[in-house]
LUMSEDREN-509433 format. One record per residue (C-alpha): residue number from 1; chain; x, y, z. Coordinates in pm, whole numbers, plus 50000, padded with zeros to 5 digits. Example, Ala and Ser with C-alpha at 12.3 -4.5 7.8 and 13.67 -1.06 7.14 Angstrom:
<pts>
<seq->1	mol->A	east->51230	north->49550	up->50780>
<seq->2	mol->A	east->51367	north->49894	up->50714>
</pts>
This chain:
<pts>
<seq->1	mol->A	east->50017	north->49987	up->50008>
<seq->2	mol->A	east->50125	north->50387	up->49926>
<seq->3	mol->A	east->50099	north->50628	up->50091>
<seq->4	mol->A	east->49944	north->50878	up->49903>
<seq->5	mol->A	east->49538	north->50875	up->49896>
<seq->6	mol->A	east->49315	north->50989	up->49704>
<seq->7	mol->A	east->49048	north->51241	up->49884>
<seq->8	mol->A	east->48713	north->51265	up->49662>
<seq->9	mol->A	east->48391	north->51436	up->49752>
<seq->10	mol->A	east->48528	north->51748	up->49902>
<seq->11	mol->A	east->48296	north->52034	up->49978>
<seq->12	mol->A	east->48371	north->52328	up->49671>
<seq->13	mol->A	east->48554	north->52554	up->49952>
<seq->14	mol->A	east->48740	north->52305	up->50155>
<seq->15	mol->A	east->49096	north->52417	up->50212>
<seq->16	mol->A	east->49393	north->52294	up->50225>
<seq->17	mol->A	east->49457	north->52318	up->50559>
<seq->18	mol->A	east->49110	north->52183	up->50664>
<seq->19	mol->A	east->49236	north->51842	up->50507>
<seq->20	mol->A	east->49581	north->51852	up->50686>
<seq->21	mol->A	east->49367	north->51911	up->51001>
<seq->22	mol->A	east->49141	north->51616	up->50922>
<seq->23	mol->A	east->49391	north->51400	up->50809>
<seq->24	mol->A	east->49662	north->51512	up->51066>
<seq->25	mol->A	east->49441	north->51351	up->51376>
<seq->26	mol->A	east->49551	north->51005	up->51166>
<seq->27	mol->A	east->49950	north->51031	up->51118>
<seq->28	mol->A	east->50212	north->51281	up->50998>
<seq->29	mol->A	east->50126	north->51499	up->50677>
<seq->30	mol->A	east->50336	north->51509	up->50401>
<seq->31	mol->A	east->50139	north->51680	up->50181>
<seq->32	mol->A	east->49810	north->51800	up->50044>
<seq->33	mol->A	east->49697	north->51940	up->49742>
<seq->34	mol->A	east->49365	north->51999	up->49627>
<seq->35	mol->A	east->49273	north->52042	up->49222>
<seq->36	mol->A	east->49126	north->52294	up->49079>
<seq->37	mol->A	east->48997	north->52397	up->48760>
<seq->38	mol->A	east->49245	north->52556	up->48549>
<seq->39	mol->A	east->49034	north->52789	up->48421>
<seq->40	mol->A	east->48844	north->52926	up->48708>
<seq->41	mol->A	east->49034	north->52833	up->48983>
<seq->42	mol->A	east->48728	north->52665	up->49164>
<seq->43	mol->A	east->48824	north->52259	up->49344>
<seq->44	mol->A	east->48716	north->52022	up->49126>
<seq->45	mol->A	east->48580	north->51805	up->49477>
<seq->46	mol->A	east->48911	north->51637	up->49502>
<seq->47	mol->A	east->49237	north->51624	up->49597>
<seq->48	mol->A	east->49536	north->51401	up->49775>
<seq->49	mol->A	east->49695	north->51352	up->50086>
<seq->50	mol->A	east->50019	north->51253	up->50192>
<seq->51	mol->A	east->50091	north->51081	up->50486>
<seq->52	mol->A	east->50434	north->50989	up->50595>
<seq->53	mol->A	east->50400	north->50604	up->50633>
<seq->54	mol->A	east->50165	north->50368	up->50497>
<seq->55	mol->A	east->50043	north->50261	up->50822>
<seq->56	mol->A	east->49932	north->50563	up->50870>
<seq->57	mol->A	east->49742	north->50650	up->50549>
<seq->58	mol->A	east->49578	north->50249	up->50664>
<seq->59	mol->A	east->49478	north->50435	up->50973>
<seq->60	mol->A	east->49343	north->50765	up->50736>
<seq->61	mol->A	east->49176	north->50536	up->50470>
<seq->62	mol->A	east->48978	north->50287	up->50780>
<seq->63	mol->A	east->48846	north->50615	up->50983>
<seq->64	mol->A	east->48824	north->50857	up->50712>
<seq->65	mol->A	east->48638	north->50686	up->50419>
<seq->66	mol->A	east->48242	north->50743	up->50407>
<seq->67	mol->A	east->48260	north->51020	up->50676>
<seq->68	mol->A	east->48073	north->51399	up->50612>
<seq->69	mol->A	east->48250	north->51668	up->50580>
<seq->70	mol->A	east->48038	north->52005	up->50471>
<seq->71	mol->A	east->47758	north->51765	up->50404>
<seq->72	mol->A	east->47930	north->51551	up->50181>
<seq->73	mol->A	east->48049	north->51222	up->50193>
<seq->74	mol->A	east->48416	north->51184	up->50154>
<seq->75	mol->A	east->48594	north->50942	up->49929>
<seq->76	mol->A	east->48918	north->50778	up->50077>
<seq->77	mol->A	east->49140	north->50514	up->49897>
<seq->78	mol->A	east->49480	north->50468	up->49772>
<seq->79	mol->A	east->49563	north->50727	up->49495>
<seq->80	mol->A	east->49653	north->50509	up->49182>
<seq->81	mol->A	east->49956	north->50588	up->48941>
<seq->82	mol->A	east->49922	north->50862	up->48701>
<seq->83	mol->A	east->49830	north->50649	up->48326>
<seq->84	mol->A	east->50093	north->50757	up->48039>
<seq->85	mol->A	east->49859	north->50928	up->47830>
<seq->86	mol->A	east->49937	north->50910	up->47396>
<seq->87	mol->A	east->49985	north->51251	up->47249>
<seq->88	mol->A	east->49772	north->51432	up->46970>
<seq->89	mol->A	east->49375	north->51371	up->46903>
<seq->90	mol->A	east->49148	north->51090	up->46786>
<seq->91	mol->A	east->49057	north->51290	up->46421>
<seq->92	mol->A	east->48944	north->51104	up->46182>
<seq->93	mol->A	east->49166	north->50839	up->46160>
<seq->94	mol->A	east->49392	north->51011	up->45898>
<seq->95	mol->A	east->49169	north->50992	up->45636>
<seq->96	mol->A	east->49009	north->51362	up->45642>
<seq->97	mol->A	east->48695	north->51543	up->45657>
<seq->98	mol->A	east->48482	north->51415	up->45445>
<seq->99	mol->A	east->48274	north->51675	up->45361>
<seq->100	mol->A	east->48038	north->51722	up->45063>
<seq->101	mol->A	east->48402	north->51820	up->44859>
<seq->102	mol->A	east->48573	north->51474	up->44880>
<seq->103	mol->A	east->48271	north->51289	up->44785>
<seq->104	mol->A	east->48388	north->51335	up->44381>
</pts>
């Protein structure tokens, strides 16, 4: 088990300090990051908390998963590693757009 945790269901008004305090009751918190929309700066309702050890992370999951924070139910579990995304968009598979002009 890793010590980095995914925290979903956060109230949009939640602060990183509030998360630090909440998780700090279950062990030593190494870092906290709430994910925000890159255009508006508004919280997206989830974040990540890194605990100092696997045992502290496990204790935090057990204690906090399914609990209420600001009227929302928290989802707390082990964070999954970031998957590498392939570059570029789908497009038309190299066949072009297929507009009316292409139907000769």
